[in-house]
MIMAR-489178 format. One record per residue (C-alpha): residue number from 1; x, y, z. Coordinates in steps of 0.001 Angstrom, whole numbers, plus 524288, in hexadecimal, padded with zeros to 5 digits. Layout:
<dogus>
i = NUM | c1 = X | c2 = Y | c3 = Z
...
</dogus>
This chain:
<dogus>
i = 1 | c1 = 80000 | c2 = 80000 | c3 = 80000
i = 2 | c1 = 8055E | c2 = 80D64 | c3 = 7FC25
i = 3 | c1 = 80703 | c2 = 817FF | c3 = 8066F
i = 4 | c1 = 7FC7F | c2 = 8226C | c3 = 80615
i = 5 | c1 = 80189 | c2 = 82FBF | c3 = 801E2
i = 6 | c1 = 7FA58 | c2 = 83B8F | c3 = 8075D
i = 7 | c1 = 7FDFB | c2 = 84882 | c3 = 8011B
i = 8 | c1 = 7FD55 | c2 = 853CC | c3 = 80ACF
i = 9 | c1 = 7FD3B | c2 = 86106 | c3 = 803E2
i = 10 | c1 = 803DA | c2 = 86A7A | c3 = 80D3B
i = 11 | c1 = 803FA | c2 = 877A7 | c3 = 80683
i = 12 | c1 = 80E0A | c2 = 87826 | c3 = 7FBAE
i = 13 | c1 = 812CA | c2 = 86A31 | c3 = 7FDB2
i = 14 | c1 = 80D5F | c2 = 85CA3 | c3 = 7FFEF
i = 15 | c1 = 810AD | c2 = 853A2 | c3 = 80B0F
i = 16 | c1 = 80D95 | c2 = 84524 | c3 = 80A4E
i = 17 | c1 = 80914 | c2 = 83AD2 | c3 = 813DF
i = 18 | c1 = 80D3F | c2 = 82CE6 | c3 = 810B8
i = 19 | c1 = 804E9 | c2 = 82324 | c3 = 81815
i = 20 | c1 = 80619 | c2 = 8146A | c3 = 8186C
i = 21 | c1 = 80A2C | c2 = 80C70 | c3 = 8243F
i = 22 | c1 = 80FE5 | c2 = 81941 | c3 = 82927
i = 23 | c1 = 80E1E | c2 = 827B3 | c3 = 82629
i = 24 | c1 = 8189D | c2 = 830B9 | c3 = 820CF
i = 25 | c1 = 81808 | c2 = 83F2E | c3 = 81D3C
i = 26 | c1 = 81FBA | c2 = 844B9 | c3 = 811D6
i = 27 | c1 = 82278 | c2 = 85361 | c3 = 81313
i = 28 | c1 = 81C03 | c2 = 85D5A | c3 = 81BED
i = 29 | c1 = 81813 | c2 = 868D0 | c3 = 81363
i = 30 | c1 = 81AA7 | c2 = 87746 | c3 = 8159F
i = 31 | c1 = 819F6 | c2 = 87E1A | c3 = 822D0
i = 32 | c1 = 80CCF | c2 = 87FC3 | c3 = 829A7
i = 33 | c1 = 8064D | c2 = 8740E | c3 = 82345
i = 34 | c1 = 8041F | c2 = 86BC8 | c3 = 82F69
i = 35 | c1 = 7F576 | c2 = 86E84 | c3 = 83014
i = 36 | c1 = 7F3D7 | c2 = 86A75 | c3 = 821DC
i = 37 | c1 = 7FC11 | c2 = 85E6F | c3 = 824A1
i = 38 | c1 = 7F36D | c2 = 85A70 | c3 = 8301F
i = 39 | c1 = 7E6E5 | c2 = 85C35 | c3 = 8284A
i = 40 | c1 = 7EBEF | c2 = 853D5 | c3 = 81D2D
i = 41 | c1 = 7F0AD | c2 = 84941 | c3 = 8265F
i = 42 | c1 = 7E32F | c2 = 848EA | c3 = 82C7E
i = 43 | c1 = 7DCB7 | c2 = 847DC | c3 = 81F28
i = 44 | c1 = 7E584 | c2 = 83C3C | c3 = 81C21
i = 45 | c1 = 7E23F | c2 = 83625 | c3 = 82976
i = 46 | c1 = 7F060 | c2 = 83680 | c3 = 82DCF
i = 47 | c1 = 7F487 | c2 = 83A48 | c3 = 83B82
i = 48 | c1 = 800D3 | c2 = 842AE | c3 = 83CDA
i = 49 | c1 = 8070E | c2 = 838A3 | c3 = 845E5
i = 50 | c1 = 805A6 | c2 = 82E3D | c3 = 83B47
i = 51 | c1 = 810DD | c2 = 834C3 | c3 = 833ED
i = 52 | c1 = 81DBB | c2 = 82E3C | c3 = 83770
i = 53 | c1 = 826F1 | c2 = 834E4 | c3 = 82DE8
i = 54 | c1 = 827AE | c2 = 84213 | c3 = 826F6
i = 55 | c1 = 82FB1 | c2 = 841BE | c3 = 81A74
i = 56 | c1 = 833A1 | c2 = 84F0E | c3 = 8153F
i = 57 | c1 = 8379D | c2 = 84E8F | c3 = 80706
i = 58 | c1 = 8403C | c2 = 85AB5 | c3 = 807C8
i = 59 | c1 = 8425E | c2 = 866FA | c3 = 80FA5
i = 60 | c1 = 83AE0 | c2 = 871AD | c3 = 8088F
i = 61 | c1 = 83161 | c2 = 8797B | c3 = 810FF
i = 62 | c1 = 8250F | c2 = 87441 | c3 = 80A8C
i = 63 | c1 = 828DA | c2 = 8666F | c3 = 80EC8
i = 64 | c1 = 82E08 | c2 = 868E8 | c3 = 81C8C
i = 65 | c1 = 825BB | c2 = 87490 | c3 = 820A9
i = 66 | c1 = 81C75 | c2 = 86D60 | c3 = 829ED
i = 67 | c1 = 825B3 | c2 = 8624A | c3 = 82D79
i = 68 | c1 = 82893 | c2 = 866A2 | c3 = 83B63
i = 69 | c1 = 81A35 | c2 = 86793 | c3 = 83F04
i = 70 | c1 = 81697 | c2 = 85ADA | c3 = 8383A
i = 71 | c1 = 821CB | c2 = 853B8 | c3 = 83EDE
i = 72 | c1 = 81D56 | c2 = 858A2 | c3 = 84C1C
i = 73 | c1 = 80F40 | c2 = 854B7 | c3 = 84958
i = 74 | c1 = 8121D | c2 = 8471F | c3 = 84433
i = 75 | c1 = 81E33 | c2 = 8432F | c3 = 84BC7
i = 76 | c1 = 823AD | c2 = 83DE2 | c3 = 83EFE
i = 77 | c1 = 831F9 | c2 = 83DD8 | c3 = 83B6E
i = 78 | c1 = 83697 | c2 = 846CE | c3 = 8307C
i = 79 | c1 = 83F30 | c2 = 84146 | c3 = 825B2
i = 80 | c1 = 846AD | c2 = 849E4 | c3 = 81C2C
i = 81 | c1 = 852C7 | c2 = 847CB | c3 = 81419
i = 82 | c1 = 85EFD | c2 = 84B2E | c3 = 81BAC
i = 83 | c1 = 861F3 | c2 = 8560A | c3 = 811DE
i = 84 | c1 = 854B4 | c2 = 85C6E | c3 = 8146E
i = 85 | c1 = 85344 | c2 = 85BDE | c3 = 8232B
i = 86 | c1 = 85976 | c2 = 86955 | c3 = 82510
i = 87 | c1 = 84DA8 | c2 = 86F51 | c3 = 81E38
i = 88 | c1 = 844D0 | c2 = 86AFF | c3 = 8295F
i = 89 | c1 = 84E02 | c2 = 86A56 | c3 = 834FB
i = 90 | c1 = 855BD | c2 = 876D2 | c3 = 8325C
i = 91 | c1 = 84BCB | c2 = 87DBA | c3 = 82997
i = 92 | c1 = 855B4 | c2 = 87E82 | c3 = 81EB6
i = 93 | c1 = 84F86 | c2 = 8842C | c3 = 81284
i = 94 | c1 = 853F5 | c2 = 88755 | c3 = 804D4
i = 95 | c1 = 84BE6 | c2 = 88C23 | c3 = 7F957
i = 96 | c1 = 847A3 | c2 = 881BF | c3 = 7EF97
i = 97 | c1 = 84F81 | c2 = 8810C | c3 = 7E325
i = 98 | c1 = 84706 | c2 = 88348 | c3 = 7D73B
i = 99 | c1 = 847A7 | c2 = 87AEC | c3 = 7CAFD
i = 100 | c1 = 844E0 | c2 = 8823A | c3 = 7BE74
i = 101 | c1 = 83FB6 | c2 = 89006 | c3 = 7BD27
i = 102 | c1 = 832F9 | c2 = 88D9C | c3 = 7C454
i = 103 | c1 = 839A5 | c2 = 88663 | c3 = 7CF6C
i = 104 | c1 = 84396 | c2 = 8913C | c3 = 7D140
i = 105 | c1 = 838C1 | c2 = 89B73 | c3 = 7D14B
i = 106 | c1 = 830EA | c2 = 893E8 | c3 = 7DB71
i = 107 | c1 = 83CE1 | c2 = 891B8 | c3 = 7E3F8
i = 108 | c1 = 84040 | c2 = 8A023 | c3 = 7E3D1
i = 109 | c1 = 83228 | c2 = 8A419 | c3 = 7E67A
i = 110 | c1 = 830A9 | c2 = 89A90 | c3 = 7F1CA
i = 111 | c1 = 83D51 | c2 = 89F0B | c3 = 7F800
i = 112 | c1 = 838EE | c2 = 8AD3F | c3 = 7F777
i = 113 | c1 = 82A74 | c2 = 8AC1C | c3 = 7FA78
i = 114 | c1 = 827E3 | c2 = 89FC6 | c3 = 80279
i = 115 | c1 = 83419 | c2 = 89BA0 | c3 = 809CC
i = 116 | c1 = 834AE | c2 = 8A74B | c3 = 81334
i = 117 | c1 = 8273C | c2 = 8A38E | c3 = 8187A
i = 118 | c1 = 829B1 | c2 = 894F7 | c3 = 81A4C
i = 119 | c1 = 82CC2 | c2 = 890A3 | c3 = 82828
i = 120 | c1 = 82FF0 | c2 = 8826D | c3 = 82AC9
i = 121 | c1 = 8316E | c2 = 87CAF | c3 = 83876
i = 122 | c1 = 83D36 | c2 = 873F0 | c3 = 83A1C
i = 123 | c1 = 83C16 | c2 = 865BC | c3 = 83DFC
i = 124 | c1 = 8455B | c2 = 85A78 | c3 = 84093
i = 125 | c1 = 84780 | c2 = 850A6 | c3 = 835BA
i = 126 | c1 = 8475C | c2 = 8433C | c3 = 83C0B
i = 127 | c1 = 84C40 | c2 = 83B3A | c3 = 83082
i = 128 | c1 = 856A5 | c2 = 84092 | c3 = 82769
i = 129 | c1 = 85530 | c2 = 8387C | c3 = 81B10
i = 130 | c1 = 8623C | c2 = 8367D | c3 = 8142C
i = 131 | c1 = 86102 | c2 = 82AE0 | c3 = 80B08
i = 132 | c1 = 85BCB | c2 = 82753 | c3 = 7FDA8
i = 133 | c1 = 84F59 | c2 = 82189 | c3 = 8035C
i = 134 | c1 = 84897 | c2 = 81DB5 | c3 = 80FEF
i = 135 | c1 = 83D8B | c2 = 813E6 | c3 = 811B7
i = 136 | c1 = 830C4 | c2 = 818AC | c3 = 81793
i = 137 | c1 = 82CAD | c2 = 80B0B | c3 = 81BD2
i = 138 | c1 = 8301D | c2 = 80DE7 | c3 = 82A25
i = 139 | c1 = 825BC | c2 = 8189C | c3 = 82970
i = 140 | c1 = 81B71 | c2 = 80FCF | c3 = 82376
i = 141 | c1 = 81C91 | c2 = 814DD | c3 = 81581
i = 142 | c1 = 82026 | c2 = 80C4E | c3 = 809EA
i = 143 | c1 = 829ED | c2 = 8153E | c3 = 80383
i = 144 | c1 = 83695 | c2 = 81C8E | c3 = 8054D
i = 145 | c1 = 83CDD | c2 = 829F0 | c3 = 805DB
i = 146 | c1 = 8463C | c2 = 82C9C | c3 = 7FAA6
i = 147 | c1 = 85080 | c2 = 83726 | c3 = 7F8F5
i = 148 | c1 = 84CC4 | c2 = 83FDD | c3 = 7ED75
i = 149 | c1 = 85591 | c2 = 84BE2 | c3 = 7ED5E
i = 150 | c1 = 85471 | c2 = 856CF | c3 = 7E38E
i = 151 | c1 = 84992 | c2 = 85FD7 | c3 = 7E7F4
i = 152 | c1 = 851F5 | c2 = 86138 | c3 = 7F419
i = 153 | c1 = 85E27 | c2 = 859E6 | c3 = 7F816
i = 154 | c1 = 856BB | c2 = 851BA | c3 = 80201
i = 155 | c1 = 849A5 | c2 = 84F8B | c3 = 7FB63
i = 156 | c1 = 84355 | c2 = 84260 | c3 = 7FE18
i = 157 | c1 = 83760 | c2 = 83B63 | c3 = 7F8C5
i = 158 | c1 = 82EA1 | c2 = 83046 | c3 = 7FD54
i = 159 | c1 = 82CC8 | c2 = 824CC | c3 = 7F426
i = 160 | c1 = 8221A | c2 = 81B30 | c3 = 7F7CF
i = 161 | c1 = 822ED | c2 = 80CF8 | c3 = 7F3DC
i = 162 | c1 = 815F3 | c2 = 80ED5 | c3 = 7ECC5
i = 163 | c1 = 81C45 | c2 = 818C0 | c3 = 7E397
i = 164 | c1 = 81835 | c2 = 825F6 | c3 = 7E901
i = 165 | c1 = 82319 | c2 = 82FF5 | c3 = 7EA94
i = 166 | c1 = 821BD | c2 = 83BBA | c3 = 7F3A1
i = 167 | c1 = 82C2D | c2 = 844AD | c3 = 7EE32
i = 168 | c1 = 82B98 | c2 = 851CD | c3 = 7F52C
i = 169 | c1 = 8303D | c2 = 85C25 | c3 = 7EB97
i = 170 | c1 = 836E8 | c2 = 852C8 | c3 = 7E243
i = 171 | c1 = 82B7B | c2 = 85626 | c3 = 7D94F
i = 172 | c1 = 820EE | c2 = 860A3 | c3 = 7D948
i = 173 | c1 = 81311 | c2 = 860DF | c3 = 7D418
i = 174 | c1 = 80C54 | c2 = 86D8F | c3 = 7D7E0
i = 175 | c1 = 80C53 | c2 = 87C2B | c3 = 7D5BB
i = 176 | c1 = 813AD | c2 = 884ED | c3 = 7D729
i = 177 | c1 = 81ED4 | c2 = 87B5D | c3 = 7D4FD
i = 178 | c1 = 819BC | c2 = 873BB | c3 = 7C961
i = 179 | c1 = 80DA8 | c2 = 872BF | c3 = 7C0D3
i = 180 | c1 = 80F53 | c2 = 863FA | c3 = 7BFD4
i = 181 | c1 = 8177A | c2 = 8596F | c3 = 7C68C
i = 182 | c1 = 8260C | c2 = 858E7 | c3 = 7C455
i = 183 | c1 = 8335A | c2 = 85C51 | c3 = 7C9C9
i = 184 | c1 = 833C3 | c2 = 8666D | c3 = 7D4BF
i = 185 | c1 = 83691 | c2 = 874B6 | c3 = 7D21D
i = 186 | c1 = 8401E | c2 = 874BA | c3 = 7DD96
i = 187 | c1 = 84C0B | c2 = 86BED | c3 = 7DE82
i = 188 | c1 = 85983 | c2 = 86D19 | c3 = 7E479
i = 189 | c1 = 85F02 | c2 = 86361 | c3 = 7DAAC
i = 190 | c1 = 8569E | c2 = 86039 | c3 = 7CECD
i = 191 | c1 = 86008 | c2 = 855DE | c3 = 7C9BC
i = 192 | c1 = 85F8F | c2 = 84EE8 | c3 = 7D6CF
i = 193 | c1 = 850BF | c2 = 85016 | c3 = 7D737
i = 194 | c1 = 84F78 | c2 = 849AB | c3 = 7C9E6
i = 195 | c1 = 85865 | c2 = 83EB3 | c3 = 7CE64
i = 196 | c1 = 84FB3 | c2 = 83CCE | c3 = 7DA4F
i = 197 | c1 = 843C6 | c2 = 83C10 | c3 = 7D19B
i = 198 | c1 = 84A05 | c2 = 831D0 | c3 = 7C8FA
i = 199 | c1 = 84CE0 | c2 = 829D2 | c3 = 7D510
i = 200 | c1 = 83EEB | c2 = 82B33 | c3 = 7D9FB
i = 201 | c1 = 838F6 | c2 = 827CB | c3 = 7CCDC
i = 202 | c1 = 840EE | c2 = 81B4D | c3 = 7CC6E
i = 203 | c1 = 839AE | c2 = 816CA | c3 = 7D8B4
i = 204 | c1 = 82C8D | c2 = 813E0 | c3 = 7D218
i = 205 | c1 = 825F7 | c2 = 82064 | c3 = 7D6AD
i = 206 | c1 = 8175E | c2 = 82086 | c3 = 7D386
i = 207 | c1 = 8128C | c2 = 82DA4 | c3 = 7D8D1
i = 208 | c1 = 819B0 | c2 = 83A06 | c3 = 7DCE5
i = 209 | c1 = 814FC | c2 = 8425B | c3 = 7E844
i = 210 | c1 = 81B54 | c2 = 84FF4 | c3 = 7E84A
i = 211 | c1 = 81A70 | c2 = 859DB | c3 = 7F33E
i = 212 | c1 = 81511 | c2 = 8641A | c3 = 7E9F7
i = 213 | c1 = 8096F | c2 = 85F21 | c3 = 7E237
i = 214 | c1 = 8029F | c2 = 8523C | c3 = 7E01E
i = 215 | c1 = 807DB | c2 = 844AF | c3 = 7DCED
i = 216 | c1 = 80B91 | c2 = 84136 | c3 = 7CF0A
i = 217 | c1 = 81152 | c2 = 8368E | c3 = 7C674
i = 218 | c1 = 81FF0 | c2 = 833C2 | c3 = 7C664
i = 219 | c1 = 81F67 | c2 = 83440 | c3 = 7B780
i = 220 | c1 = 82026 | c2 = 8430F | c3 = 7B8D7
i = 221 | c1 = 82D2E | c2 = 8421B | c3 = 7BFC8
i = 222 | c1 = 83269 | c2 = 837CC | c3 = 7B672
i = 223 | c1 = 83071 | c2 = 84186 | c3 = 7AB75
i = 224 | c1 = 83643 | c2 = 84C98 | c3 = 7B374
i = 225 | c1 = 842FE | c2 = 84597 | c3 = 7B65F
i = 226 | c1 = 844AB | c2 = 83DD4 | c3 = 7A9C7
</dogus>
């Protein structure tokens, strides 16, 4: 039986609940989204204390913004890549690096208009991931965490045995970033990101779940990186 995937829209970014024998949260949305998080958990008939692990795909503010409050509420451990933990623990921040003209424009606009008003609360990262992959079976989920750098140096994704891939910002599928699904408009290393996609696509991925926008077919990404 495949794990259930509950998409939790939290402002500008999605978080995801993976529920099978256990319950895992992927990403925490922007700051001040705890009330929305609680309402959506209730609608999915999930109790906060059911969540045993919080996986954060990377350290940008729209993925870590409510992490401290959600950790306190759930008692779950937070897992991030070792290269990303400073974003949450030390509130390190750097502007996103735009890809192409539109990406560079958005990055510059966000840095000037939005970033000064974003306030993230720090939290301790309990598990510093530093490997190519890590099984989620100890948390009751048939799948694994995989290292997928490129958007940021420590980006990670979740690949379920049933073929669903929760990829953070490895891809985007919503305005104002993109009109249709494809590669992200922000990436620290586009060559590395494409290599990560080729690795993911070799793993029999069936459906892609991005943090920005709805799920889509992996055929889109096969064309993008061919």
